[in-house]
Structures are given as C-alpha cells and as structure tokens.
RODO-2510 file (C-alpha; in nm, 4 decimals, decimal comma):
residues 533
     n   res          X          Y          Z
     1     m    12,3521     7,4479     8,8831
     2     k    12,3678     7,6421     8,6002
     3     n    12,1940     7,9809     8,5577
     4     a    11,8552     8,1042     8,3848
     5     a    11,9544     7,9889     8,0634
     6     s    11,9793     7,7014     8,1281
     7     s    11,7057     7,4154     8,1659
     8     l    11,6196     7,0196     8,2231
     9     l    11,4844     6,8205     7,9680
    10     a    11,4151     6,4654     7,9582
    11     t    11,5929     6,2082     7,7824
    12     d    11,4446     5,8680     7,7802
    13     s    11,2784     5,8937     8,1519
    14     k    11,0884     6,1616     8,2916
    15     a    11,1100     6,2338     8,6981
    16     s    10,7421     6,1897     8,8568
    17     v    10,6123     6,4728     9,0727
    18     v    10,2770     6,4577     9,2252
    19     v    10,1563     6,8095     9,4102
    20     v     9,8925     6,7610     9,7124
    21     g     9,6742     7,0573     9,6888
    22     a     9,6209     7,2980     9,3836
    23     g     9,6805     7,5921     9,6222
    24     i     9,8682     7,8602     9,5411
    25     g    10,2022     7,7353     9,6830
    26     g    10,1388     7,3752     9,4961
    27     l    10,0382     7,5975     9,1593
    28     c    10,3893     7,7774     9,2043
    29     a    10,6030     7,4536     9,2231
    30     a    10,4001     7,2673     9,0112
    31     l    10,4849     7,5629     8,7112
    32     p    10,8411     7,6115     8,6956
    33     l    10,8542     7,1614     8,7198
    34     a    10,6446     7,1002     8,4334
    35     h    10,8069     7,3796     8,2360
    36     q    11,1540     7,2041     8,3118
    37     g    11,0256     6,8420     8,1877
    38     f    10,9006     6,6387     8,4771
    39     a    10,5829     6,4474     8,4654
    40     v    10,4031     6,6836     8,7289
    41     t    10,0592     6,5423     8,8284
    42     v     9,8469     6,7519     9,0928
    43     i     9,5925     6,6049     9,3151
    44     e     9,3118     6,8344     9,4268
    45     r     9,0137     6,7228     9,6321
    46     a     8,7784     7,0467     9,4829
    47     d     8,6622     7,0620     9,1834
    48     t     8,8488     7,3704     9,0585
    49     p     9,2596     7,5191     9,1068
    50     g     9,3150     7,7874     9,3754
    51     g     9,2751     7,6209     9,7875
    52     k     9,2015     7,9116     9,9503
    53     m     9,1317     8,1319     9,6783
    54     r     8,8195     7,9267     9,5899
    55     q     8,4696     8,0872     9,4953
    56     l     8,1214     8,0705     9,5560
    57     p     7,8139     8,0733     9,3629
    58     s     7,5800     8,4183     9,3545
    59     a     7,3079     8,5700     9,2037
    60     a     7,5522     8,8011     9,0490
    61     g     7,8057     8,5385     8,9338
    62     p     8,1388     8,3683     9,1174
    63     v     8,1949     8,5367     9,4270
    64     d     8,5445     8,4977     9,5965
    65     a     8,5232     8,3493     9,9550
    66     g     8,8986     8,3691    10,0217
    67     p     9,2694     8,6155     9,9882
    68     t     9,1069     8,9254     9,7838
    69     v     9,4090     9,1605     9,8469
    70     l     9,6926     9,1134     9,5626
    71     t    10,0252     9,2347     9,6604
    72     m    10,3803     9,2236     9,5927
    73     r    10,2751     9,1405     9,2476
    74     p    10,6360     9,1035     9,0916
    75     v    10,6563     8,7923     9,2902
    76     f    10,3491     8,6598     9,0065
    77     e    10,5624     8,8376     8,7374
    78     a    10,8935     8,6512     8,8387
    79     l    10,7307     8,3636     8,8137
    80     f    10,5524     8,3871     8,5128
    81     a    10,8858     8,5297     8,3605
    82     s    11,0575     8,1837     8,4907
    83     v    10,8860     7,9824     8,2507
    84     g    10,8753     8,2677     7,9352
    85     e    10,5450     8,3888     7,9881
    86     r    10,3851     8,7516     8,0521
    87     l    10,1912     8,8183     8,3773
    88     e     9,9232     9,0452     8,2136
    89     d     9,9203     8,8157     7,8750
    90     h     9,7128     8,5818     8,1226
    91     v     9,4995     8,7974     8,3995
    92     t     9,3948     9,1781     8,4185
    93     l     9,5454     9,3470     8,7020
    94     h     9,3794     9,6809     8,8015
    95     r     9,5973     9,8627     9,0780
    96     q     9,3883    10,0573     9,3241
    97     d     9,5003    10,3994     9,3585
    98     v     9,2811    10,3662     9,7045
    99     l     9,4829    10,0676     9,9090
   100     a     9,1779    10,0759    10,1667
   101     r     8,8939    10,2983    10,3266
   102     h     8,8568    10,2433    10,6901
   103     w     8,5350    10,3745    10,9209
   104     w     8,5071    10,4269    11,3012
   105     p     8,1702    10,4145    11,5292
   106     g     8,1736    10,7659    11,4868
   107     s     8,4758    10,8719    11,2690
   108     g     8,5858    10,8055    10,9015
   109     p     8,6105    10,7398    10,6530
   110     l     8,9980    10,7411    10,6025
   111     d     9,1523    10,6397    10,2974
   112     l     9,5395    10,5188    10,2429
   113     y     9,6569    10,4919     9,9156
   114     s     9,9767    10,3697     9,6819
   115     d    10,1239    10,7257     9,7300
   116     r    10,2822    10,7989    10,0672
   117     d    10,2374    11,1498    10,0544
   118     a     9,8707    11,1854     9,9447
   119     s     9,8021    10,8634    10,3096
   120     a    10,0155    11,1449    10,5123
   121     r     9,7382    11,4579    10,3563
   122     a     9,4669    11,1982    10,4914
   123     i     9,5763    11,1392    10,7707
   124     e     9,6432    11,5248    10,8694
   125     a     9,3014    11,6041    10,7589
   126     f     9,1471    11,3040    10,9720
   127     a     9,3969    11,3071    11,2383
   128     g     9,6244    11,6572    11,2916
   129     k     9,9790    11,7471    11,1621
   130     t    10,1495    11,5520    11,5010
   131     s     9,9796    11,2388    11,3184
   132     r    10,1426    11,2344    10,9886
   133     t    10,4984    11,2819    11,1624
   134     e    10,4008    10,9764    11,3433
   135     f    10,2894    10,8365    10,9970
   136     e    10,6055    10,9027    10,8447
   137     a    10,8482    10,7745    11,0787
   138     f    10,6115    10,4743    11,0642
   139     c    10,6497    10,4636    10,7101
   140     d    11,0646    10,4745    10,7281
   141     r    11,0866    10,2467    11,0517
   142     t    10,9080     9,9710    10,8151
   143     e    11,0878    10,0690    10,5034
   144     q    11,4044    10,0003    10,6877
   145     l    11,2531     9,6138    10,8062
   146     w    11,1386     9,5466    10,4800
   147     d    11,4698     9,5805    10,3210
   148     a    11,6716     9,4007    10,6256
   149     f    11,4263     9,0802    10,6307
   150     r    11,3549     9,1015    10,1916
   151     e    11,6303     8,8263    10,1156
   152     p    11,7656     8,6247    10,4291
   153     m    11,3830     8,5595    10,5301
   154     m    11,1246     8,5691    10,2093
   155     e    11,3388     8,5355     9,9197
   156     a    11,5693     8,2608    10,1369
   157     p    11,4636     7,8918    10,1077
   158     e    11,5223     7,8870    10,4704
   159     p    11,6202     8,1700    10,7338
   160     n    11,8979     8,2842    10,6655
   161     v    11,9894     8,4113    11,0400
   162     s    12,3440     8,4939    10,9897
   163     m    12,2632     8,7085    10,7669
   164     l    11,9986     8,8774    10,9018
   165     t    12,2479     8,8993    11,2064
   166     r    12,5324     9,0639    10,9902
   167     k    12,2051     9,3345    10,8370
   168     v    12,1571     9,4073    11,1971
   169     l    12,4954     9,4382    11,3203
   170     s    12,5813     9,6877    11,0121
   171     k    12,2835     9,9339    10,9959
   172     r    12,2525    10,1644    11,2464
   173     g    11,9287    10,2051    11,4392
   174     l    11,7904     9,8219    11,2829
   175     m    11,7801     9,6719    11,6564
   176     r    11,5926     9,9672    11,7444
   177     a    11,3200     9,9662    11,4789
   178     m    11,3053     9,5737    11,5012
   179     a    11,1927     9,6510    11,8485
   180     p    11,2871     9,2438    11,8583
   181     l    11,1235     9,2718    12,2788
   182     s    10,7996     9,4382    12,1730
   183     t    10,5033     9,2950    12,0802
   184     l    10,3293     9,4973    11,7399
   185     a    10,0835     9,7164    11,9731
   186     g    10,3506     9,7829    12,1595
   187     l    10,5452     9,9079    11,8528
   188     l    10,2161    10,1284    11,7699
   189     d    10,1467    10,2734    12,1373
   190     r    10,4901    10,4567    12,0668
   191     s    10,4577    10,5401    11,6803
   192     f    10,1271    10,6581    11,7259
   193     s     9,9369    10,9484    11,9839
   194     d     9,5603    10,8682    11,7854
   195     p     9,4259    10,5254    11,8725
   196     r     9,2386    10,5102    11,5932
   197     l     9,5752    10,4754    11,3970
   198     r     9,6875    10,2341    11,6097
   199     q     9,4076    10,0295    11,5598
   200     l     9,4438    10,0716    11,2215
   201     f     9,8172     9,9366    11,1427
   202     g     9,7598     9,6534    11,4283
   203     r     9,5102     9,5231    11,1738
   204     y     9,8052     9,4261    10,9805
   205     a     9,8762     9,1049    11,2632
   206     t     9,5348     8,9548    11,1457
   207     y     9,6642     8,9102    10,8154
   208     v     9,9197     8,6312    10,9303
   209     g     9,6121     8,5323    11,2179
   210     g     9,7813     8,6987    11,4492
   211     s     9,6585     8,9355    11,7454
   212     p     9,8591     9,2660    11,8069
   213     y     9,8762     9,2276    12,1335
   214     r    10,0716     8,9316    12,1227
   215     a    10,2813     8,9336    11,7547
   216     p    10,6200     9,0573    11,7496
   217     a    10,6394     9,4232    11,6638
   218     i    10,8391     9,3234    11,3142
   219     l    10,4936     9,2416    11,1759
   220     s    10,4595     9,5878    11,1256
   221     l    10,7182     9,5605    10,7900
   222     i    10,3918     9,4224    10,6200
   223     w    10,2587     9,7686    10,5763
   224     q    10,5452     9,8051    10,3645
   225     a    10,3886     9,5279    10,1585
   226     e    10,0331     9,7207    10,1292
   227     e    10,1948    10,0724    10,0372
   228     a    10,3909     9,9115     9,7500
   229     g    10,0685     9,8488     9,5397
   230     v     9,7537     9,6760     9,5962
   231     w     9,5759     9,4995     9,2392
   232     v     9,2485     9,4314     9,1741
   233     v     9,2381     9,0982     8,9528
   234     d     8,9631     9,1027     8,6713
   235     g     8,7750     8,8074     8,7861
   236     g     8,8514     8,7330     9,1410
   237     m     9,1579     8,6289     9,3096
   238     h     9,0198     8,2735     9,1437
   239     a     9,1224     8,3722     8,8343
   240     l     9,4821     8,4121     8,8783
   241     a     9,4644     8,0088     9,0110
   242     k     9,2882     7,9293     8,7444
   243     a     9,6001     8,1280     8,4903
   244     i     9,8659     7,9340     8,6505
   245     a     9,6768     7,5683     8,6308
   246     a     9,6207     7,6937     8,2440
   247     l    10,0242     7,7129     8,1869
   248     i    10,0844     7,4105     8,3721
   249     v     9,8830     7,1640     8,1913
   250     k     9,9996     7,3731     7,8861
   251     r    10,3577     7,2750     7,9951
   252     g    10,2181     6,9088     8,0173
   253     g    10,1033     6,8874     8,3900
   254     t     9,8055     6,7045     8,5033
   255     f     9,5596     6,8101     8,7063
   256     r     9,3023     6,5272     8,8650
   257     f     9,0187     6,6933     9,0335
   258     g     8,8067     6,5861     9,2854
   259     q     9,0061     6,2667     9,4783
   260     s     9,1909     6,2896     9,7578
   261     v     9,5144     6,1694     9,8875
   262     r     9,4709     5,8883    10,1840
   263     s     9,8448     5,8247    10,2329
   264     i    10,1860     5,9663    10,1214
   265     d    10,4170     5,6196    10,0977
   266     t    10,7556     5,5757    10,1390
   267     n    11,0016     5,2313    10,1230
   268     g    11,1201     5,3004    10,4321
   269     k    11,3855     5,5972    10,2923
   270     r    11,2363     5,8071    10,0724
   271     v    10,9345     5,9113     9,9165
   272     t    10,7640     5,6229     9,6698
   273     g    10,4193     5,7947     9,6120
   274     v    10,1214     5,8175     9,7176
   275     t     9,7872     5,6067     9,7886
   276     l     9,4303     5,8161     9,6659
   277     d     9,1051     5,7488     9,8969
   278     s     9,0005     5,5233     9,5940
   279     g     9,2980     5,3019     9,6594
   280     e     9,4232     5,3760     9,3616
   281     a     9,8277     5,4369     9,4036
   282     l    10,0726     5,6508     9,1929
   283     a    10,4128     5,5356     9,2251
   284     a    10,6360     5,9245     9,2118
   285     t    10,9893     6,0102     9,2135
   286     g    10,9253     6,3268     9,4814
   287     v    10,6023     6,4704     9,6479
   288     v    10,4905     6,7923     9,7461
   289     f    10,2418     6,8391     9,9870
   290     n    10,0338     7,1699     9,9638
   291     g     9,8410     7,0976    10,2573
   292     d     9,8564     7,2092    10,5669
   293     p    10,1675     7,0494    10,7935
   294     r     9,9554     6,9956    11,0649
   295     a     9,7793     6,7217    10,8610
   296     l    10,0919     6,5607    10,8449
   297     s    10,1783     6,5717    11,1800
   298     t     9,8889     6,4054    11,2646
   299     g     9,8929     6,1346    11,1122
   300     m     9,6148     6,2153    10,8402
   301     l     9,8574     6,1174    10,5642
   302     g     9,9947     5,8381    10,6932
   303     p    10,2241     5,6657    10,9564
   304     a    10,5148     5,7016    10,7136
   305     v    10,5473     6,0510    10,7240
   306     s    10,3816     6,1457    11,0821
   307     d    10,7210     6,2726    11,2437
   308     v    10,7215     6,5853    10,9426
   309     a    10,6747     6,9203    11,1008
   310     v    10,5736     6,7786    11,4364
   311     a    10,5655     7,1130    11,5478
   312     a    10,2956     7,1679    11,3698
   313     r    10,0954     6,9478    11,5733
   314     k    10,1753     7,1010    11,9088
   315     h    10,2224     7,4563    11,7990
   316     p     9,9366     7,6968    11,9189
   317     r     9,7067     7,7828    11,5585
   318     s     9,7137     8,0894    11,4281
   319     l     9,3067     8,3237    11,3877
   320     s     9,0161     8,1314    11,1619
   321     a     8,7663     8,3505    11,0330
   322     q     8,3768     8,3688    10,9372
   323     v     8,3560     8,4468    10,5945
   324     w     8,0162     8,6109    10,3768
   325     a     8,0386     8,5060    10,0203
   326     f     7,6963     8,6624     9,8601
   327     a     7,5410     8,9331     9,6429
   328     a     7,3256     9,2275     9,6921
   329     r     7,2791     9,6049     9,6472
   330     a     7,4341     9,8127     9,9071
   331     d     7,2782    10,1076    10,0922
   332     g     7,4941    10,3540    10,3022
   333     p     7,8288    10,5130    10,2584
   334     a     8,0468    10,4620     9,9580
   335     l     8,2763    10,1369     9,9191
   336     a     8,6067    10,1304     9,8257
   337     h     8,6965     9,7578     9,6920
   338     h     8,8817     9,7041    10,0169
   339     n     8,6686     9,8657    10,3421
   340     v     8,7577     9,7615    10,6971
   341     f     8,4797     9,8893    10,9981
   342     f     8,6440     9,8744    11,3613
   343     c     8,4792     9,7948    11,6714
   344     a     8,5203    10,0191    11,9416
   345     d     8,7534     9,8345    12,1241
   346     p     9,0220     9,6312    12,0280
   347     k     9,1612     9,4826    12,3152
   348     a     8,8200     9,3139    12,3871
   349     e     8,7618     9,1599    12,0869
   350     f     9,1395     8,9956    12,0872
   351     k     9,0883     8,8789    12,4152
   352     s     8,7715     8,6940    12,3115
   353     l     8,9209     8,5233    12,0118
   354     l     9,2179     8,4370    12,2358
   355     w     8,9591     8,2663    12,4557
   356     g     8,7849     8,1528    12,1764
   357     r     8,4480     8,3054    12,1871
   358     a     8,3086     8,5384    11,9691
   359     p     8,3981     8,9211    12,0095
   360     a     8,0144     9,1054    12,1038
   361     d     8,1719     9,3823    11,9050
   362     t     8,4000     9,2772    11,6057
   363     t     8,5976     9,4370    11,3506
   364     l     8,4474     9,3623    10,9802
   365     y     8,6511     9,3806    10,6484
   366     i     8,4292     9,3867    10,3487
   367     c     8,5495     9,3499     9,9783
   368     a     8,3194     9,5158     9,7214
   369     e     8,4018     9,3051     9,4053
   370     d     8,3012     9,5180     9,1716
   371     r     8,4059     9,8368     9,2875
   372     g     8,7629     9,9438     9,1645
   373     l     8,7446     9,8316     8,8546
   374     p     8,7323    10,0302     8,5105
   375     r     8,3804     9,9961     8,5071
   376     p     8,0939    10,1179     8,7435
   377     p     7,9192     9,8497     8,9720
   378     p     7,6311     9,6662     8,8757
   379     e     7,3368     9,7255     9,0689
   380     l     7,3500     9,3371     9,2198
   381     e     7,6896     9,3744     9,3340
   382     r     7,9378     9,1070     9,4942
   383     f     8,0599     9,1621     9,8337
   384     e     8,3013     8,8988    10,0356
   385     i     8,2543     8,9575    10,4423
   386     i     8,5477     8,8232    10,6881
   387     l     8,5097     8,8440    11,0953
   388     n     8,8049     8,7189    11,2807
   389     a     8,7544     8,4100    11,4687
   390     a     8,9320     8,1770    11,6778
   391     p     9,0651     7,8471    11,5894
   392     l     8,9179     7,5190    11,6561
   393     t     9,1979     7,3865    11,8942
   394     q     9,0388     7,6689    12,0572
   395     a     8,6987     7,7532    12,0042
   396     r     8,4549     7,7398    12,3017
   397     s     8,1227     7,6347    12,1234
   398     t     7,9958     7,6553    11,7715
   399     e     7,6433     7,6426    11,8453
   400     q     7,3632     7,9201    11,6768
   401     e     7,6904     8,0184    11,4852
   402     f     7,4977     8,1529    11,1488
   403     d     7,2379     8,2966    11,3798
   404     t     7,5073     8,4458    11,5649
   405     c     7,7246     8,5856    11,2858
   406     h     7,4772     8,7330    11,0937
   407     q     7,3297     8,9609    11,4128
   408     r     7,6930     9,0527    11,4642
   409     t     7,8059     9,1197    11,1250
   410     f     7,4711     9,2793    10,9643
   411     r     7,3857     9,4514    11,3271
   412     t     7,7267     9,5914    11,3420
   413     l     7,6552     9,7402    10,9913
   414     k     7,3845     9,9216    11,0217
   415     r     7,5367    10,1433    11,3164
   416     f     7,7758    10,2698    11,0383
   417     g     7,5039    10,3209    10,8340
   418     l     7,5439    10,0281    10,5611
   419     s     7,2864     9,7674    10,4569
   420     f     7,2275     9,5028    10,2129
   421     s     6,9369     9,3713    10,0208
   422     p     6,8847     9,1098    10,0249
   423     e     7,1244     8,9687    10,3228
   424     p     7,2565     8,6193    10,2927
   425     d     7,1846     8,3260    10,4106
   426     a     7,3557     8,0312    10,5701
   427     a     7,4742     7,8822    10,2347
   428     a     7,6833     8,2525    10,1657
   429     l     7,8738     8,1269    10,4925
   430     t     8,1989     7,9795    10,5685
   431     t     8,2842     7,8626    10,9586
   432     p     8,5940     7,7651    11,1189
   433     q     8,4289     7,3657    11,0716
   434     k     8,3793     7,4189    10,7034
   435     f     8,7394     7,5629    10,6556
   436     d     8,8716     7,2123    10,8558
   437     a     8,6149     6,9935    10,6304
   438     l     8,7818     7,2007    10,3112
   439     f     9,1891     7,2043    10,4341
   440     p     9,1859     6,8540    10,6345
   441     g     9,4242     6,9315    10,9603
   442     s     9,4173     7,2714    10,9895
   443     a     9,1370     7,2688    11,2709
   444     g     8,9833     7,5757    11,1005
   445     s     9,2893     7,7687    11,0868
   446     l     9,3704     8,0031    10,7684
   447     y     9,7194     8,0740    10,8288
   448     g     9,8982     7,7781    11,0032
   449     q    10,0918     7,8027    11,3024
   450     s    10,0028     8,1312    11,5127
   451     p    10,2430     8,4230    11,4279
   452     h    10,2924     8,4973    11,8000
   453     g    10,5950     8,4788    11,9503
   454     m    10,9016     8,6326    11,8427
   455     f    11,1771     8,3458    11,7061
   456     a    10,7673     8,2641    11,5523
   457     a    10,8855     8,3170    11,1711
   458     l    11,1565     8,0911    11,2451
   459     e    10,9567     7,7929    11,3501
   460     r    10,7815     7,7426    11,0410
   461     p    10,8387     7,4117    10,8708
   462     r    11,0591     7,4501    10,6042
   463     a    11,0576     7,3217    10,2277
   464     r    11,2479     7,0506    10,2776
   465     t    11,1721     6,8051    10,4877
   466     k    11,3728     6,5110    10,6646
   467     i    11,2487     6,2694    10,4205
   468     p    11,4292     6,2330    10,1281
   469     g    11,1642     6,2983     9,8110
   470     l    10,9181     6,4786    10,0048
   471     w    10,9129     6,8718    10,0538
   472     l    10,6426     7,1238    10,1678
   473     a    10,4428     7,4041     9,9993
   474     g    10,1727     7,6891    10,1128
   475     g    10,1284     7,9413    10,3593
   476     g    10,1409     7,6882    10,6613
   477     c    10,5342     7,6604    10,6271
   478     h    10,7695     7,8913    10,5270
   479     p    10,8369     8,1946    10,4604
   480     g    10,4556     8,2248    10,6037
   481     a    10,1167     8,3000    10,5307
   482     g     9,9547     8,5440    10,2580
   483     v     9,9478     8,4860     9,8945
   484     p    10,2368     8,6068     9,8130
   485     m    10,4036     8,4127    10,0602
   486     a    10,2561     8,1282     9,9656
   487     a    10,3625     8,1476     9,6172
   488     l    10,7337     8,2105     9,7455
   489     s    10,7104     7,8463     9,8915
   490     g    10,6187     7,7100     9,6219
   491     r    10,9183     7,8265     9,4357
   492     h    11,1222     7,7177     9,7145
   493     a    11,0182     7,3817     9,6751
   494     a    11,0402     7,4103     9,3064
   495     e    11,3942     7,4610     9,3735
   496     a    11,5044     7,2572     9,6328
   497     i    11,3225     6,9653     9,3695
   498     l    11,5479     7,0869     9,0689
   499     m    11,8758     7,1199     9,3116
   500     d    11,8240     6,7454     9,4029
   501     p    12,0710     6,4801     9,2523
   502     t    11,8372     6,1928     9,2816
   503     l    11,5800     6,3549     9,0798
   504     t    11,7584     6,5335     8,8187
   505     w    12,0240     6,2808     8,7474
   506     r    11,8354     6,2040     8,4290
   507     f    11,8305     6,5051     8,2897
   508     r    12,0569     6,6679     8,0352
   509     r    12,1430     7,0626     8,0389
   510     t    12,0504     7,2159     7,7515
   511     a    12,0361     7,6164     7,7049
   512     m    11,6801     7,7362     7,6783
   513     p    11,5373     8,0434     7,7572
   514     g    11,3104     8,1393     8,0497
   515     g    11,4313     7,8352     8,2239
   516     m    11,4251     7,8776     8,6067
   517     s    11,7513     8,0606     8,7912
   518     m    11,8802     7,8442     9,0767
   519     p    11,8653     8,0614     9,2955
   520     s    11,6107     8,2453     9,1358
   521     r    11,7260     8,5560     9,1077
   522     i    11,4223     8,6940     8,9479
   523     v    11,2666     8,7347     9,2823
   524     e    11,5818     8,8655     9,4506
   525     r    11,5581     9,1299     9,2001
   526     v    11,1553     9,1751     9,1655
   527     l    11,1099     9,2234     9,5879
   528     s    11,3959     9,5161     9,5894
   529     r    11,2148     9,8138     9,6815
   530     s    11,3531     9,9831     9,3558
   531     s    11,0880     9,7377     9,1723
   532     r    10,8370     9,7686     9,3377
   533     s    10,6866    10,0685     9,1657
***
C-alpha cells in the first residue's frame, strides 16, 4: 500500500461499511473509512455517540457517567491528523498538573503530578526519603516496560510476539523489569516499603478491570501512560465522541441512532450486511462490530457469527462498577479533578469482589468534573463517583443494590469529612445490571475479558476475524481496555479494511494530503516517549 500521501477514492461505486456501535472504537474506525471514501453507516442503539463515554442529566447540566481520564493525547492527535484535521480545533483540552489526589484513612492527601520530580518531592514529604527513592526506581522500571511494549503490543494490529522477544533478548534487565512470574501486587510489595504506595499503584490494575493480586506485573506500565499527561475535556469526555462523530458526518458518513442490530448476516462465505431489530436489512461489503465480543460468541448477533471470539464466552470477565453521576454542593477536603479515597484493607476489598460480593469497605474514585478548568467551579458542581463491582457472571446478589451502594459510598466519604448536598437518588446510579442492558453481552463487565494471567494480553480477540468482511473494534479486543486503547483498536480495524483487496479493488489511488498511513506511522511516532510531552 501507499504511504500517507495516498488515498483511496471511489470511481463509479463505493464500498459500504456498517459500524455496529458508536463507542470510541467504532468512531475511530468509521472516521478514517469515511475520509477515504467508503459509504459508512454507524448503527447505535443509544440516542448519542460515545458508548461508555456517556452522560446523564443533572441539575447542573450533563454529567459524565463513564470514562473520566484522558491520557495518551497523541493517539487522538494522530486520528485527527490522519483526516487532515487538528484535535485542538474540535475539542478544548486542559492539561492537569495534578494527576490525582489520594487519601487514606488517617492520612493524606498525596498529590501525584505530571512532573516526575514534583511527584518524587510529594512522596518524600508524605512517606519519607526511602519512598522517594523507591518511586524513582519504579518509574525507571515502568519506563523500560512502556518503551518495550509500545510497538509490538499497542501499535501492532496483532501482538507481535517475535518483535517483543527480540526486544527482551536485546535489552539487558528487561526480563527482570517484566517480572513475568509475578502479580502486580507482588511486584509492588518488592518495590515499595510503604503499604499506602503499594495500594496506590496497585489501583492501576482496575483501569483494565483487574485485581492487583491476580493481574500480571506488566500492568505497572499503565503508570507511564498517566505520568505522561492527563487532560480534562471541556464539556466532558462525551464531547470528544461528539467531535469525532461530527467529522464522520462531514466526511459523508451516516448515523442511525436509537436502532439496534438483530444479526450480522453472511452468505456462508463472507459478511453481506446486517439486519436491524425492525427487520430492515442493510447490505454492506464489510461490518465493524464495536461491542463486547462476548455478544457475538453467545449468539446475540445471530448464528452466522457465533463462532467468532469464542474465547470471550469462556474467559472470565473483568470488573464492573457502580457509578454515580449527579450534581451537588460539596463540603469537606479540597478536591482535585481526579480523587481517590482508599479503603483500609485492599486485600479484603478485592477478595470480596472475587467472590462476587460488595466489599464492606471500598475504595472510591471521585471525578469533580468542574475542577481542573481555567475557571472557578460553580456552587452546584457535577460529580462522578465510581466503586468497583463484580460482573454479573460472579455477582452473588443484587437485591437492595441502591440502598447498599448509597450507604457504602456516602457513609465512607463522611468518614473522610466529605459530604454532598443533596445526595443523589437512584436515577443517578448505574449498576452492573444497567451496564449489561446498555451493552448487551457484557455481563456488566466494563473492560471485556479479565486481564488476569500472564498471557491475558495475548488472548484478546483481534481486529481481523475468521469471517471475511467482519472486523472488531473496542475495549474488548486488542490492544485492550481504556479510551486510548479502544481508539487504537478502531484504527487497527480501519487499516485492516483499507488493506483488504476485496474492499478496495474498485478504488483508484490518488495523491491527497491527510490520507491514512498504512500502517499508521503517525501513531508509531506519537506514542514514543519523545513525543509524549
């Protein structure tokens, strides 16, 4: 294929692609395809784009009820650049000096910063000089891991085990840094003498729906993605989804909101289109499925595609969550945009989740959505509070979930001196059951397959499937969960489609600025540490 100076334009007809789901993975697949001249139709069962990047109404305006942390900004800069646009012309981003503010029962706050030296000084003041030294060593270790895994695992359309092996063999000390036989908690026990810091950095396992006591040590590299920068999106994370959707429409794509797909159809050899719940059939040359792969393997999209992503049906699920999204007046300790209130015993917390029970004492994440902006917060602020929860495949009981969750959340925060007025009602709470209804086949899991186990990263479904004309995108497939990873999965799906000769034979190549690189060298460049400033 040609490089970024080449583009594919239709002559007498267009190859048509249906994208099932307008989550960030589906949007990041649809935009490059529409830009390249494909007839793109996005089917979304909700009334707005974004998938899990959703909002709920509140007395202070729409409040995010999904992902809140935007990291790896260059991934999105590359997406917009690939279609001749600039990210900053479509969304307003505010970099956060304070990455997150942390409290423990009886101690805190501890701020971590986008500047490593500032974080090191804060840790020394909080936990002593030894902890600072340990933190600096941990940063060096995770930086090694990030640099080694970036290209063969994140950028590659499929995990490139041979490339990773060569890196491991060629870089002294890398195998030791990986700690392949250790859990994240085990690595942190050896890395930090202060249990509070072990608990803090163990929290990054929950970013992909895992427990630090079962997730592999390699997940420690997630710290590098956050240390490289955290941004607040003006208008909430949902504003990013809307901006991408608007560009898709501008490039000729079509959205059909409030509609669901009953089946993905084939002729026995390849995909032929989809059938909506209404019975309407849409013919398509290709389909991108941006949903939980488990929905395919459990037959929710029809028998023709039920043998796709079979492992997703058998593999344990990642964590779910209970999510509050509401407006209130806050009284108590000063909050940053991102805040974590840790429980006293993380082992007991994750043991309860493993057994499908609600922990009696739980860690609470609070996003104060009106903080971290270049203007003072209003009196009535918007908040999102997230508690980890077991997926429905493990949950023991969901009776009286609102009352139980309300007590666990707001009684816990009052022990830290933080209160909200008014406290939210049931309409502000999204439970695992509601997540399963919003995202069919997920069993309430927010991150797809469990990240537990040494080879979990290699076991995710890939963009290409065994059925010609069917591709996957989203946090449930490679390269994994989280907004930037799901965005990269969409890019991988789009690139696979653009390299598929059965879809592009009717197209002629012509020079055109802003075309997509094949493979995307933009992403390769911007994910390097030298460009993550």
